A tleap script that builds the chain and sets N, CA, C and O, in Angstrom:
source leaprc.protein.ff14SB
mol = sequence {
  NMET LYS TRP ALA THR PHE ALA PHE GLY ILE
  VAL SER VAL LEU LEU THR VAL MET THR GLY
  LEU ILE VAL GLN GLY SER PHE LEU VAL HIE
  VAL ALA SER SER GLY THR THR HIE GLU LYS
  LEU ALA VAL ILE VAL TYR GLY ALA ALA ALA
  MET ALA LEU LEU GLY SER ILE MET ALA LEU
  PHE ARG PRO ARG PHE ALA ALA TRP CYS PHE
  VAL ILE ALA SER VAL VAL GLY VAL PHE GLY
  ALA PHE ASP LEU TRP MET PHE PRO GLY SER
  VAL LEU PHE VAL SER MET ILE MET ALA PHE
  VAL GLN ARG THR GLU GLN THR THR ALA GLY
  ALA ASP LYS LYS CALA
}
set mol.1.N position { -75.032 -100.687 -48.985 }
set mol.1.CA position { -73.725 -100.525 -49.538 }
set mol.1.C position { -73.584 -99.902 -50.778 }
set mol.1.O position { -72.746 -99.042 -51.049 }
set mol.2.N position { -74.527 -100.417 -51.604 }
set mol.2.CA position { -74.281 -99.956 -53.013 }
set mol.2.C position { -74.686 -98.624 -53.137 }
set mol.2.O position { -74.190 -97.935 -54.028 }
set mol.3.N position { -75.625 -98.106 -52.271 }
set mol.3.CA position { -75.882 -96.678 -52.262 }
set mol.3.C position { -74.815 -95.651 -51.895 }
set mol.3.O position { -74.675 -94.535 -52.396 }
set mol.4.N position { -74.060 -96.243 -50.894 }
set mol.4.CA position { -72.880 -95.514 -50.286 }
set mol.4.C position { -71.744 -95.474 -51.352 }
set mol.4.O position { -71.042 -94.468 -51.460 }
set mol.5.N position { -71.576 -96.515 -52.101 }
set mol.5.CA position { -70.614 -96.532 -53.189 }
set mol.5.C position { -70.961 -95.591 -54.181 }
set mol.5.O position { -70.152 -94.798 -54.663 }
set mol.6.N position { -72.321 -95.677 -54.538 }
set mol.6.CA position { -72.824 -94.661 -55.596 }
set mol.6.C position { -72.517 -93.282 -55.129 }
set mol.6.O position { -71.965 -92.534 -55.935 }
set mol.7.N position { -72.813 -92.824 -53.884 }
set mol.7.CA position { -72.685 -91.588 -53.379 }
set mol.7.C position { -71.260 -91.127 -53.301 }
set mol.7.O position { -70.979 -89.965 -53.593 }
set mol.8.N position { -70.240 -92.090 -52.874 }
set mol.8.CA position { -68.917 -91.680 -53.016 }
set mol.8.C position { -68.408 -91.515 -54.488 }
set mol.8.O position { -67.543 -90.695 -54.797 }
set mol.9.N position { -69.036 -92.389 -55.392 }
set mol.9.CA position { -68.611 -92.240 -56.757 }
set mol.9.C position { -69.058 -90.850 -57.241 }
set mol.9.O position { -68.262 -90.257 -57.968 }
set mol.10.N position { -70.124 -90.299 -56.964 }
set mol.10.CA position { -70.751 -89.114 -57.593 }
set mol.10.C position { -69.833 -87.893 -56.884 }
set mol.10.O position { -69.545 -86.892 -57.540 }
set mol.11.N position { -69.426 -88.049 -55.579 }
set mol.11.CA position { -68.646 -87.197 -55.016 }
set mol.11.C position { -67.319 -86.995 -55.779 }
set mol.11.O position { -66.894 -85.888 -56.109 }
set mol.12.N position { -66.706 -88.175 -56.028 }
set mol.12.CA position { -65.590 -88.259 -56.793 }
set mol.12.C position { -65.620 -87.832 -58.238 }
set mol.12.O position { -64.596 -87.458 -58.809 }
set mol.13.N position { -66.803 -87.889 -58.830 }
set mol.13.CA position { -66.989 -87.256 -60.208 }
set mol.13.C position { -66.953 -85.690 -60.126 }
set mol.13.O position { -66.305 -85.048 -60.954 }
set mol.14.N position { -67.622 -85.113 -59.167 }
set mol.14.CA position { -67.630 -83.871 -58.980 }
set mol.14.C position { -66.261 -83.279 -58.676 }
set mol.14.O position { -65.838 -82.302 -59.294 }
set mol.15.N position { -65.606 -83.863 -57.754 }
set mol.15.CA position { -64.134 -83.312 -57.452 }
set mol.15.C position { -63.192 -83.534 -58.665 }
set mol.15.O position { -62.247 -82.779 -58.896 }
set mol.16.N position { -63.557 -84.799 -59.558 }
set mol.16.CA position { -62.672 -84.838 -60.737 }
set mol.16.C position { -62.994 -83.700 -61.718 }
set mol.16.O position { -62.095 -83.173 -62.374 }
set mol.17.N position { -64.163 -83.356 -61.808 }
set mol.17.CA position { -64.761 -82.278 -62.736 }
set mol.17.C position { -64.007 -80.898 -62.284 }
set mol.17.O position { -63.476 -80.126 -63.082 }
set mol.18.N position { -64.052 -80.727 -60.910 }
set mol.18.CA position { -63.471 -79.339 -60.525 }
set mol.18.C position { -62.017 -79.421 -60.634 }
set mol.18.O position { -61.441 -78.357 -60.861 }
set mol.19.N position { -61.172 -80.692 -60.491 }
set mol.19.CA position { -59.886 -80.609 -60.659 }
set mol.19.C position { -59.547 -80.383 -62.208 }
set mol.19.O position { -58.541 -79.724 -62.472 }
set mol.20.N position { -60.339 -80.898 -63.250 }
set mol.20.CA position { -60.260 -80.712 -64.526 }
set mol.20.C position { -60.478 -79.193 -64.885 }
set mol.20.O position { -59.833 -78.599 -65.749 }
set mol.21.N position { -61.480 -78.639 -64.102 }
set mol.21.CA position { -61.611 -77.046 -64.502 }
set mol.21.C position { -60.232 -76.327 -63.986 }
set mol.21.O position { -59.712 -75.447 -64.673 }
set mol.22.N position { -59.740 -76.694 -62.899 }
set mol.22.CA position { -58.478 -76.135 -62.365 }
set mol.22.C position { -57.251 -76.377 -63.410 }
set mol.22.O position { -56.440 -75.486 -63.664 }
set mol.23.N position { -57.206 -77.591 -63.950 }
set mol.23.CA position { -56.125 -77.845 -64.946 }
set mol.23.C position { -56.427 -77.072 -66.154 }
set mol.23.O position { -55.500 -76.439 -66.662 }
set mol.24.N position { -57.715 -77.028 -66.743 }
set mol.24.CA position { -58.003 -76.220 -67.807 }
set mol.24.C position { -57.745 -74.834 -67.558 }
set mol.24.O position { -57.374 -74.181 -68.533 }
set mol.25.N position { -57.865 -74.232 -66.436 }
set mol.25.CA position { -57.749 -72.868 -66.160 }
set mol.25.C position { -56.508 -72.404 -66.197 }
set mol.25.O position { -56.286 -71.354 -65.594 }
set mol.26.N position { -55.452 -73.058 -66.889 }
set mol.26.CA position { -54.216 -72.638 -66.973 }
set mol.26.C position { -53.381 -72.808 -65.682 }
set mol.26.O position { -52.310 -72.209 -65.575 }
set mol.27.N position { -53.810 -73.547 -64.779 }
set mol.27.CA position { -52.912 -73.712 -63.566 }
set mol.27.C position { -51.686 -74.399 -63.857 }
set mol.27.O position { -50.638 -74.089 -63.291 }
set mol.28.N position { -51.764 -75.367 -64.758 }
set mol.28.CA position { -50.578 -75.983 -65.228 }
set mol.28.C position { -49.829 -75.444 -66.507 }
set mol.28.O position { -49.302 -76.222 -67.302 }
set mol.29.N position { -49.808 -74.197 -66.653 }
set mol.29.CA position { -49.359 -73.729 -67.946 }
set mol.29.C position { -47.822 -74.017 -68.266 }
set mol.29.O position { -47.369 -74.029 -69.411 }
set mol.30.N position { -47.086 -74.246 -67.122 }
set mol.30.CA position { -45.832 -74.630 -67.222 }
set mol.30.C position { -45.387 -75.999 -67.968 }
set mol.30.O position { -44.235 -76.251 -68.322 }
set mol.31.N position { -46.432 -76.773 -68.126 }
set mol.31.CA position { -46.302 -78.169 -68.735 }
set mol.31.C position { -46.347 -77.777 -70.228 }
set mol.31.O position { -45.782 -78.539 -71.012 }
set mol.32.N position { -46.929 -76.726 -70.684 }
set mol.32.CA position { -47.068 -76.377 -72.102 }
set mol.32.C position { -45.695 -76.287 -72.749 }
set mol.32.O position { -45.572 -76.569 -73.941 }
set mol.33.N position { -44.733 -75.933 -72.064 }
set mol.33.CA position { -43.217 -75.717 -72.652 }
set mol.33.C position { -42.890 -77.100 -73.063 }
set mol.33.O position { -42.112 -77.142 -74.017 }
set mol.34.N position { -43.290 -78.287 -72.579 }
set mol.34.CA position { -42.989 -79.552 -73.032 }
set mol.34.C position { -43.763 -80.067 -74.119 }
set mol.34.O position { -43.576 -81.237 -74.452 }
set mol.35.N position { -44.646 -79.332 -74.750 }
set mol.35.CA position { -45.392 -79.909 -75.805 }
set mol.35.C position { -46.873 -80.378 -75.410 }
set mol.35.O position { -47.712 -80.705 -76.250 }
set mol.36.N position { -47.072 -80.371 -74.136 }
set mol.36.CA position { -48.388 -81.026 -73.669 }
set mol.36.C position { -49.071 -79.674 -73.191 }
set mol.36.O position { -48.511 -78.959 -72.360 }
set mol.37.N position { -50.189 -79.380 -73.694 }
set mol.37.CA position { -51.047 -78.142 -73.342 }
set mol.37.C position { -51.857 -78.579 -72.289 }
set mol.37.O position { -52.143 -79.768 -72.149 }
set mol.38.N position { -52.285 -77.601 -71.460 }
set mol.38.CA position { -53.301 -77.825 -70.330 }
set mol.38.C position { -54.589 -78.236 -70.902 }
set mol.38.O position { -55.243 -79.002 -70.194 }
set mol.39.N position { -55.114 -77.883 -72.070 }
set mol.39.CA position { -56.264 -78.333 -72.540 }
set mol.39.C position { -56.290 -79.916 -72.781 }
set mol.39.O position { -57.284 -80.588 -72.508 }
set mol.40.N position { -55.046 -80.484 -73.348 }
set mol.40.CA position { -54.947 -81.906 -73.368 }
set mol.40.C position { -55.103 -82.613 -72.085 }
set mol.40.O position { -55.701 -83.679 -71.941 }
set mol.41.N position { -54.476 -81.884 -71.101 }
set mol.41.CA position { -54.431 -82.650 -69.793 }
set mol.41.C position { -55.847 -82.563 -69.186 }
set mol.41.O position { -56.245 -83.468 -68.452 }
set mol.42.N position { -56.623 -81.486 -69.478 }
set mol.42.CA position { -58.040 -81.415 -68.969 }
set mol.42.C position { -58.848 -82.490 -69.642 }
set mol.42.O position { -59.680 -83.117 -68.987 }
set mol.43.N position { -58.667 -82.710 -70.781 }
set mol.43.CA position { -59.490 -83.814 -71.563 }
set mol.43.C position { -59.127 -85.216 -70.818 }
set mol.43.O position { -60.025 -86.038 -70.636 }
set mol.44.N position { -58.009 -85.432 -70.459 }
set mol.44.CA position { -57.654 -86.617 -69.818 }
set mol.44.C position { -58.252 -86.732 -68.519 }
set mol.44.O position { -58.665 -87.842 -68.182 }
set mol.45.N position { -58.390 -85.524 -67.550 }
set mol.45.CA position { -59.101 -85.562 -66.323 }
set mol.45.C position { -60.606 -85.685 -66.511 }
set mol.45.O position { -61.298 -86.373 -65.761 }
set mol.46.N position { -61.095 -84.979 -67.558 }
set mol.46.CA position { -62.491 -85.346 -67.971 }
set mol.46.C position { -62.818 -86.835 -68.289 }
set mol.46.O position { -63.799 -87.428 -67.841 }
set mol.47.N position { -61.958 -87.321 -69.044 }
set mol.47.CA position { -62.092 -88.806 -69.377 }
set mol.47.C position { -62.219 -89.534 -67.975 }
set mol.47.O position { -63.097 -90.388 -67.847 }
set mol.48.N position { -61.475 -89.265 -67.041 }
set mol.48.CA position { -61.352 -89.942 -65.587 }
set mol.48.C position { -62.758 -89.772 -65.081 }
set mol.48.O position { -63.455 -90.693 -64.655 }
set mol.49.N position { -63.115 -88.487 -65.167 }
set mol.49.CA position { -64.524 -87.992 -64.599 }
set mol.49.C position { -65.693 -89.039 -65.180 }
set mol.49.O position { -66.506 -89.584 -64.433 }
set mol.50.N position { -65.651 -89.231 -66.581 }
set mol.50.CA position { -66.499 -90.185 -67.245 }
set mol.50.C position { -66.431 -91.591 -66.793 }
set mol.50.O position { -67.436 -92.286 -66.641 }
set mol.51.N position { -65.289 -91.971 -66.594 }
set mol.51.CA position { -65.260 -93.437 -66.094 }
set mol.51.C position { -65.668 -93.348 -64.609 }
set mol.51.O position { -66.296 -94.316 -64.181 }
set mol.52.N position { -65.435 -92.443 -63.846 }
set mol.52.CA position { -65.987 -92.469 -62.477 }
set mol.52.C position { -67.435 -92.366 -62.561 }
set mol.52.O position { -68.101 -93.011 -61.752 }
set mol.53.N position { -68.016 -91.636 -63.438 }
set mol.53.CA position { -69.441 -91.689 -63.448 }
set mol.53.C position { -70.075 -92.915 -64.003 }
set mol.53.O position { -71.174 -93.323 -63.628 }
set mol.54.N position { -69.335 -93.491 -64.918 }
set mol.54.CA position { -69.966 -94.917 -65.323 }
set mol.54.C position { -69.747 -95.892 -64.037 }
set mol.54.O position { -70.588 -96.728 -63.710 }
set mol.55.N position { -68.545 -95.692 -63.361 }
set mol.55.CA position { -68.401 -96.630 -62.232 }
set mol.55.C position { -69.453 -96.444 -61.173 }
set mol.55.O position { -69.863 -97.419 -60.543 }
set mol.56.N position { -69.937 -95.143 -60.936 }
set mol.56.CA position { -70.940 -94.841 -59.971 }
set mol.56.C position { -72.199 -95.444 -60.327 }
set mol.56.O position { -72.840 -96.036 -59.459 }
set mol.57.N position { -72.661 -95.351 -61.622 }
set mol.57.CA position { -73.905 -95.976 -62.013 }
set mol.57.C position { -73.784 -97.508 -62.078 }
set mol.57.O position { -74.751 -98.223 -61.814 }
set mol.58.N position { -72.733 -97.943 -62.389 }
set mol.58.CA position { -72.618 -99.510 -62.362 }
set mol.58.C position { -72.386 -100.068 -60.884 }
set mol.58.O position { -72.402 -101.262 -60.585 }
set mol.59.N position { -72.197 -99.138 -60.124 }
set mol.59.CA position { -72.074 -99.690 -58.600 }
set mol.59.C position { -73.522 -100.146 -58.239 }
set mol.59.O position { -73.632 -101.002 -57.362 }
set mol.60.N position { -74.521 -99.705 -58.772 }
set mol.60.CA position { -75.888 -100.162 -58.391 }
set mol.60.C position { -76.279 -101.471 -58.989 }
set mol.60.O position { -77.222 -102.118 -58.534 }
set mol.61.N position { -75.510 -101.897 -60.079 }
set mol.61.CA position { -75.983 -103.025 -60.752 }
set mol.61.C position { -74.742 -104.038 -60.775 }
set mol.61.O position { -74.958 -105.198 -60.425 }
set mol.62.N position { -73.538 -103.684 -61.143 }
set mol.62.CA position { -72.473 -104.737 -61.359 }
set mol.62.C position { -71.211 -104.065 -60.509 }
set mol.62.O position { -70.397 -103.325 -61.061 }
set mol.63.N position { -71.150 -104.383 -59.219 }
set mol.63.CA position { -70.050 -103.774 -58.458 }
set mol.63.C position { -68.634 -104.116 -58.917 }
set mol.63.O position { -67.748 -103.263 -58.847 }
set mol.64.N position { -68.393 -105.380 -59.398 }
set mol.64.CA position { -67.067 -105.723 -59.901 }
set mol.64.C position { -66.743 -104.784 -61.080 }
set mol.64.O position { -65.583 -104.374 -61.113 }
set mol.65.N position { -67.528 -104.403 -61.990 }
set mol.65.CA position { -67.395 -103.574 -63.145 }
set mol.65.C position { -67.076 -102.364 -62.656 }
set mol.65.O position { -66.133 -101.762 -63.170 }
set mol.66.N position { -67.742 -101.834 -61.662 }
set mol.66.CA position { -67.810 -100.485 -61.046 }
set mol.66.C position { -66.483 -100.250 -60.380 }
set mol.66.O position { -66.003 -99.119 -60.309 }
set mol.67.N position { -65.879 -101.333 -59.883 }
set mol.67.CA position { -64.616 -101.298 -59.118 }
set mol.67.C position { -63.492 -101.059 -60.188 }
set mol.67.O position { -62.641 -100.174 -60.098 }
set mol.68.N position { -63.599 -101.942 -61.186 }
set mol.68.CA position { -62.480 -101.747 -62.198 }
set mol.68.C position { -62.775 -100.250 -62.966 }
set mol.68.O position { -61.750 -99.673 -63.328 }
set mol.69.N position { -63.877 -99.663 -63.212 }
set mol.69.CA position { -63.941 -98.376 -63.707 }
set mol.69.C position { -63.357 -97.537 -62.885 }
set mol.69.O position { -62.710 -96.658 -63.454 }
set mol.70.N position { -63.368 -97.506 -61.497 }
set mol.70.CA position { -62.701 -96.681 -60.591 }
set mol.70.C position { -61.249 -96.835 -60.676 }
set mol.70.O position { -60.535 -95.833 -60.697 }
set mol.71.N position { -60.743 -98.055 -60.730 }
set mol.71.CA position { -59.374 -98.151 -60.965 }
set mol.71.C position { -58.889 -97.452 -62.201 }
set mol.71.O position { -57.898 -96.725 -62.139 }
set mol.72.N position { -59.574 -97.649 -63.371 }
set mol.72.CA position { -59.151 -96.917 -64.540 }
set mol.72.C position { -59.218 -95.513 -64.340 }
set mol.72.O position { -58.265 -94.869 -64.778 }
set mol.73.N position { -60.182 -94.867 -63.746 }
set mol.73.CA position { -60.281 -93.467 -63.592 }
set mol.73.C position { -59.222 -92.975 -62.509 }
set mol.73.O position { -58.784 -91.828 -62.595 }
set mol.74.N position { -58.907 -93.621 -61.738 }
set mol.74.CA position { -57.726 -93.310 -60.756 }
set mol.74.C position { -56.374 -93.218 -61.550 }
set mol.74.O position { -55.599 -92.269 -61.429 }
set mol.75.N position { -56.178 -94.233 -62.326 }
set mol.75.CA position { -54.819 -94.338 -62.964 }
set mol.75.C position { -54.897 -93.178 -64.039 }
set mol.75.O position { -53.957 -92.384 -64.062 }
set mol.76.N position { -55.910 -93.022 -64.906 }
set mol.76.CA position { -55.990 -92.153 -65.937 }
set mol.76.C position { -55.910 -90.518 -65.446 }
set mol.76.O position { -55.392 -89.623 -66.114 }
set mol.77.N position { -56.524 -90.366 -64.171 }
set mol.77.CA position { -56.614 -89.036 -63.517 }
set mol.77.C position { -55.209 -88.603 -63.151 }
set mol.77.O position { -54.845 -87.435 -63.293 }
set mol.78.N position { -54.311 -89.696 -62.611 }
set mol.78.CA position { -53.046 -89.248 -62.265 }
set mol.78.C position { -52.308 -88.650 -63.451 }
set mol.78.O position { -51.663 -87.623 -63.241 }
set mol.79.N position { -52.323 -89.123 -64.559 }
set mol.79.CA position { -51.628 -88.616 -65.733 }
set mol.79.C position { -52.061 -87.264 -66.129 }
set mol.79.O position { -51.277 -86.473 -66.652 }
set mol.80.N position { -53.443 -86.952 -65.861 }
set mol.80.CA position { -53.819 -85.713 -66.293 }
set mol.80.C position { -53.648 -84.518 -65.216 }
set mol.80.O position { -53.548 -83.343 -65.569 }
set mol.81.N position { -53.626 -84.902 -63.982 }
set mol.81.CA position { -53.729 -83.836 -62.886 }
set mol.81.C position { -52.423 -83.636 -61.980 }
set mol.81.O position { -52.171 -82.611 -61.346 }
set mol.82.N position { -51.567 -84.900 -62.036 }
set mol.82.CA position { -50.461 -84.806 -61.318 }
set mol.82.C position { -50.738 -84.721 -59.798 }
set mol.82.O position { -51.490 -85.490 -59.200 }
set mol.83.N position { -50.083 -83.755 -59.270 }
set mol.83.CA position { -50.380 -83.669 -57.670 }
set mol.83.C position { -51.731 -83.255 -57.247 }
set mol.83.O position { -52.132 -83.466 -56.103 }
set mol.84.N position { -52.525 -82.598 -58.259 }
set mol.84.CA position { -53.834 -82.160 -57.979 }
set mol.84.C position { -54.710 -83.345 -57.763 }
set mol.84.O position { -55.768 -83.229 -57.144 }
set mol.85.N position { -54.316 -84.452 -58.240 }
set mol.85.CA position { -55.248 -85.707 -58.181 }
set mol.85.C position { -55.218 -86.378 -56.729 }
set mol.85.O position { -55.812 -87.442 -56.554 }
set mol.86.N position { -54.613 -85.833 -55.821 }
set mol.86.CA position { -54.516 -86.605 -54.526 }
set mol.86.C position { -55.966 -86.603 -53.906 }
set mol.86.O position { -56.418 -87.696 -53.565 }
set mol.87.N position { -56.681 -85.550 -53.743 }
set mol.87.CA position { -57.975 -85.493 -53.218 }
set mol.87.C position { -58.934 -86.379 -53.984 }
set mol.87.O position { -59.484 -87.323 -53.416 }
set mol.88.N position { -59.146 -86.101 -55.248 }
set mol.88.CA position { -60.121 -87.033 -56.040 }
set mol.88.C position { -59.813 -88.370 -56.086 }
set mol.88.O position { -60.646 -89.273 -56.002 }
set mol.89.N position { -58.427 -88.534 -56.240 }
set mol.89.CA position { -58.020 -89.901 -56.321 }
set mol.89.C position { -58.208 -90.711 -54.958 }
set mol.89.O position { -58.400 -91.927 -54.980 }
set mol.90.N position { -58.152 -90.074 -53.924 }
set mol.90.CA position { -58.395 -90.738 -52.606 }
set mol.90.C position { -59.846 -91.082 -52.519 }
set mol.90.O position { -60.220 -92.144 -52.022 }
set mol.91.N position { -60.610 -90.243 -52.970 }
set mol.91.CA position { -62.202 -90.511 -52.912 }
set mol.91.C position { -62.471 -91.767 -53.906 }
set mol.91.O position { -63.146 -92.736 -53.556 }
set mol.92.N position { -61.892 -91.649 -55.137 }
set mol.92.CA position { -61.975 -92.829 -56.008 }
set mol.92.C position { -61.468 -94.181 -55.470 }
set mol.92.O position { -61.945 -95.294 -55.693 }
set mol.93.N position { -60.488 -93.878 -54.774 }
set mol.93.CA position { -59.925 -95.292 -54.040 }
set mol.93.C position { -60.995 -95.779 -53.147 }
set mol.93.O position { -61.448 -96.915 -53.281 }
set mol.94.N position { -61.403 -94.990 -52.269 }
set mol.94.CA position { -62.473 -95.476 -51.399 }
set mol.94.C position { -63.721 -95.982 -52.038 }
set mol.94.O position { -64.359 -96.871 -51.474 }
set mol.95.N position { -64.091 -95.512 -53.103 }
set mol.95.CA position { -65.220 -95.933 -53.950 }
set mol.95.C position { -64.749 -97.243 -54.354 }
set mol.95.O position { -65.390 -98.231 -53.998 }
set mol.96.N position { -63.657 -97.369 -55.087 }
set mol.96.CA position { -63.195 -98.683 -55.554 }
set mol.96.C position { -63.200 -99.905 -54.475 }
set mol.96.O position { -63.624 -101.029 -54.745 }
set mol.97.N position { -62.688 -99.534 -53.263 }
set mol.97.CA position { -62.578 -100.506 -52.183 }
set mol.97.C position { -64.094 -100.948 -51.863 }
set mol.97.O position { -64.393 -102.139 -51.782 }
set mol.98.N position { -64.994 -99.956 -51.694 }
set mol.98.CA position { -66.349 -100.192 -51.363 }
set mol.98.C position { -67.009 -101.136 -52.427 }
set mol.98.O position { -67.837 -101.997 -52.131 }
set mol.99.N position { -66.539 -100.876 -53.743 }
set mol.99.CA position { -67.304 -101.778 -54.739 }
set mol.99.C position { -66.750 -103.108 -54.677 }
set mol.99.O position { -67.480 -104.081 -54.869 }
set mol.100.N position { -65.486 -103.237 -54.420 }
set mol.100.CA position { -64.833 -104.724 -54.296 }
set mol.100.C position { -65.551 -105.280 -53.093 }
set mol.100.O position { -66.000 -106.420 -53.212 }
set mol.101.N position { -65.722 -104.662 -51.985 }
set mol.101.CA position { -66.249 -105.304 -50.885 }
set mol.101.C position { -67.673 -105.662 -50.940 }
set mol.101.O position { -68.142 -106.590 -50.281 }
set mol.102.N position { -68.395 -104.873 -51.776 }
set mol.102.CA position { -69.862 -105.104 -52.110 }
set mol.102.C position { -69.802 -106.460 -52.891 }
set mol.102.O position { -70.537 -107.400 -52.589 }
set mol.103.N position { -68.869 -106.514 -53.933 }
set mol.103.CA position { -69.007 -107.762 -54.787 }
set mol.103.C position { -68.548 -108.941 -54.013 }
set mol.103.O position { -69.030 -110.040 -54.285 }
set mol.104.N position { -67.580 -108.808 -52.987 }
set mol.104.CA position { -67.181 -109.954 -52.109 }
set mol.104.C position { -68.392 -110.426 -51.241 }
set mol.104.O position { -68.616 -111.615 -51.011 }
set mol.105.N position { -69.154 -109.383 -50.777 }
set mol.105.CA position { -70.375 -109.618 -50.023 }
set mol.105.C position { -71.458 -110.483 -50.692 }
set mol.105.O position { -72.023 -111.391 -50.084 }
set mol.106.N position { -71.737 -110.139 -52.052 }
set mol.106.CA position { -72.545 -110.726 -52.803 }
set mol.106.C position { -72.162 -112.093 -53.144 }
set mol.106.O position { -73.041 -112.953 -53.210 }
set mol.107.N position { -70.852 -112.400 -53.384 }
set mol.107.CA position { -70.256 -113.690 -53.673 }
set mol.107.C position { -70.353 -114.481 -52.445 }
set mol.107.O position { -70.777 -115.628 -52.583 }
set mol.108.N position { -69.999 -114.034 -51.125 }
set mol.108.CA position { -70.311 -114.804 -50.056 }
set mol.108.C position { -71.706 -115.189 -49.760 }
set mol.108.O position { -71.982 -116.316 -49.348 }
set mol.109.N position { -72.634 -114.225 -49.974 }
set mol.109.CA position { -74.062 -114.453 -49.795 }
set mol.109.C position { -74.476 -115.640 -50.688 }
set mol.109.O position { -75.175 -116.560 -50.262 }
set mol.110.N position { -73.981 -115.568 -52.017 }
set mol.110.CA position { -74.492 -116.527 -53.067 }
set mol.110.C position { -73.995 -117.881 -52.610 }
set mol.110.O position { -74.697 -118.862 -52.855 }
set mol.111.N position { -72.815 -118.028 -51.949 }
set mol.111.CA position { -72.116 -119.312 -51.444 }
set mol.111.C position { -72.904 -119.746 -50.319 }
set mol.111.O position { -73.106 -120.949 -50.155 }
set mol.112.N position { -73.402 -118.817 -49.468 }
set mol.112.CA position { -74.164 -119.509 -48.306 }
set mol.112.C position { -75.554 -120.088 -48.752 }
set mol.112.O position { -76.027 -121.102 -48.239 }
set mol.113.N position { -76.173 -119.375 -49.741 }
set mol.113.CA position { -77.320 -119.905 -50.232 }
set mol.113.C position { -77.247 -121.238 -50.836 }
set mol.113.O position { -78.189 -122.009 -50.652 }
set mol.114.N position { -76.227 -121.601 -51.543 }
set mol.114.CA position { -75.974 -122.884 -52.148 }
set mol.114.C position { -75.703 -123.862 -51.136 }
set mol.114.O position { -76.042 -125.030 -51.322 }
set mol.115.N position { -75.100 -123.486 -50.037 }
set mol.115.CA position { -74.694 -124.698 -48.908 }
set mol.115.C position { -75.740 -125.089 -48.174 }
set mol.115.O position { -75.599 -125.959 -47.315 }
savepdb mol mol.pdb
quit
């Protein structure tokens, strides 16, 4: 399960970086009229990619921490990519659920050993 979470996390990182490149490539230039440039939005999306990468790596060691990294990446990515976030955000959501389930399985297995 942890390797599947890691794989989904890496896919979400790649999708997030591609979304950041679309945002940075002047796809959302109309937002610049409000004082927010597309470069600033791209930095936000790349920050989400960094959190997703951290979550992917931590999924192998600390699944609960990884799940919260995926949550943070999902929330941050929405503010940077708007509607473009639907696909990377959905993959991040699946990664987050897998990490939470992995943590629950570890907790249940630990409780069974003690009993």
